[in-house]
N, C-alpha and C positions, 0 to 999 in steps of 0.2 A: 634210725638216727633221731636224736632229740632235737626238736625245733622250738618247742613251746614250754614255758615254765609258768606254772599256775600257783600263786601264793595265797594263803589265807591272810587275813588282815589282823584281827585281834589275836594276840598271843604270838604273832610272828613279827609283823611290821609295827604293830602298836602293842605296847606293854600295858596290859590292864587285866585285873583279876576277872576270871570268867563269871564270877558271881556278883559283879558290880551292880547289876540291876536289882537283884534281890536285896543287897545291902542298902541301896538308895531307898527303895520302897520301905524297908524296915525302919530306917532312921527317920525318913521324912514323915511317915504316918505313925511312928511310935508303936510299931507292932513287933512281935517276936520274929526273929530271923527265920525260924522254921516255918512260921505261918506265911511269911513273905515268899519263901521257896514254894510252898504249896499253892499259893494263889498265883504266883508267876507261872507255874506249871510248864516250865521249859520255854515259855514265851512263843510258842508255835504260831499263834494267830498274828502277833506283831512281826515276827521274823519272816513269815511267808506272805506278809502283806494282806492277810485276810481281815485284818482289823486295823484301823488307824490308831495313832497314838491317842487321839481324843476319845475314840470309842473304848479303847482299853482302859483309860483312866476313869471314864464314867462308870464302866462296869466294875472296876476295882473299888471305886468309892462306895458303890452299892454293897459290894461284898463285905467291906469292913465297916459299913454303916457310918461313914464320915462324909460330911459336906466338903467339897473341894472346889477350888477355882482352877479349872483345867489349864488356863493360860499360865498361871503362876507356877503350877506344878511342872509343866513342860519346861519353863525357863530354868527352874532349879535342877531338873533332871538333866537337861542339856549341859548346864554349867558343871554339874557334878562329874559328868563324863569327861568334859574338857579338862577338868582339874586332875583327874586320875590317869587319863590316857596319854602316855608319852610315846613319842616316835623313837624306835630303835634305829638310830642313824647308821650303825654298823651294818644292819641288814639293808638299809637303803643304799649304802655304798656298794654292797655286793650286787644288788639289783641294777644299779647304774652301770656297773661293769658288765653285767650280763646282757644289757640291752643292745650292745653293739653286735652281738652274735645270735641272740635268741629273741623270740617274741615273749613278752612278759605280760601276765594277766593277774587279776585278783578274782578270787572266788570267796565271798564272805557271807556268813550268816549274820545279817545286820538288821537293826531296827532303824526306821527312817529318822527317828529323833536324834540318832547319833551320826547321821550321814553328814550333816553340816560341818561337824568338826573335821572330818577327813577332807572335805572340800576346802575348808579354810587353810588347812595345812598344805594344800597343793599335792597331796599324795596321789590322787587319781591321775594327775597329769603325767606321771612317770610311767604309766602303763598303757599298753596298746588297747586294752578293753577291761572294764570292770563289771563283774557279775555280782549283783547284790540280791540276796534272797528275797527281800521285801518287794523287789521289782520283778524277779524271775518267777516267784510263786512257789519255789521249792527250796528246801534246805538240805545241807549235808547231814548225815551220810546217805541220804536217799540217792539211789543210783541215777535218778532223773536229773539231779543237780549237775552231775558230771557229764552225762550224755548231752544235756542242754548246752554246756560249754563247748564240747567237742563239735556239736552241730553248728554252732554259731561262729566258731573260729575255723571251721572246715579242716579239722585235723583228725588223724587216726590216734587211737589211744597210745600206741607204742611210740608216738612222736612227742609225748607229753610227760612232764614230771609235775607232781602236785606236792606242795609243802604245807604242812599244817601241824600245829602243836598238839592236836588231839589224835590219838591213835585210831579211834573209830572212824574219823573222817578220812584219814589216809587209807585205811582198810577199805572204805567205801569206794575210793578212787581205784584202788588196786583190783577190786572186783570187776570193774569194767575194762581193765587192761592198762590203766595209767600207772606208771612207776611212781612210787611214793617215798617221801622222806618225812619222818616224824621229827619236827623241829624241837631242838633243845636250846641252842645258842648259836651265834654267828659262826664261831669256829667249827662247830659240829656240822653246820649247814655247808660250809665250804668243803669239808671232807666228804659229806654225803653226795654233794654234786660231783666232786672229783671221781668218786667211785662209779658214777654213771657217765663218766667221760664228759661232764659238763664243766669245762674249764675255759672261760673266755680269755681272749688275748690280753686283756687288761689286768688279769690276776697276777 
């Protein structure tokens, strides 16, 4: 029986291109986008909290041989994200309906610099618990990311559904026994949930 619904943040609840970090770095530092991709290198150190935003920017500045004011760059980076990241209120309405019948959680690969935006929007308040990769120290689709959530919410894999816009992240959840939905849009999400007999009374 499904009791717990675990949502990705970016790409599901928040609409933002997955390459927004690379595009910001490319534009701000006036470097080629492909170079920004290479230097970003999947952002693992930031996303898993092994490196602070300040440490990353200092290292990045050295790599591109440019002097930078870390405080100024952080401000611009944060504002850039706030400008491009919009909440999908249709998804939020679905989650609000689900909350009366299911536990709802977030499992997100996130950098600390973008965390303030979600806090300001009040998104985390809608969920029973939020798992952020930069705090947990592990990112999707690493199996430990899902096992960590299961352990902390005291749930069996078969009691959970994970919703993410990236197939590889959903596959990672399914490997440990969690049911998965590859998110496309709100309508498809409703159908996917219904196929798993997740239909709250408010629908």
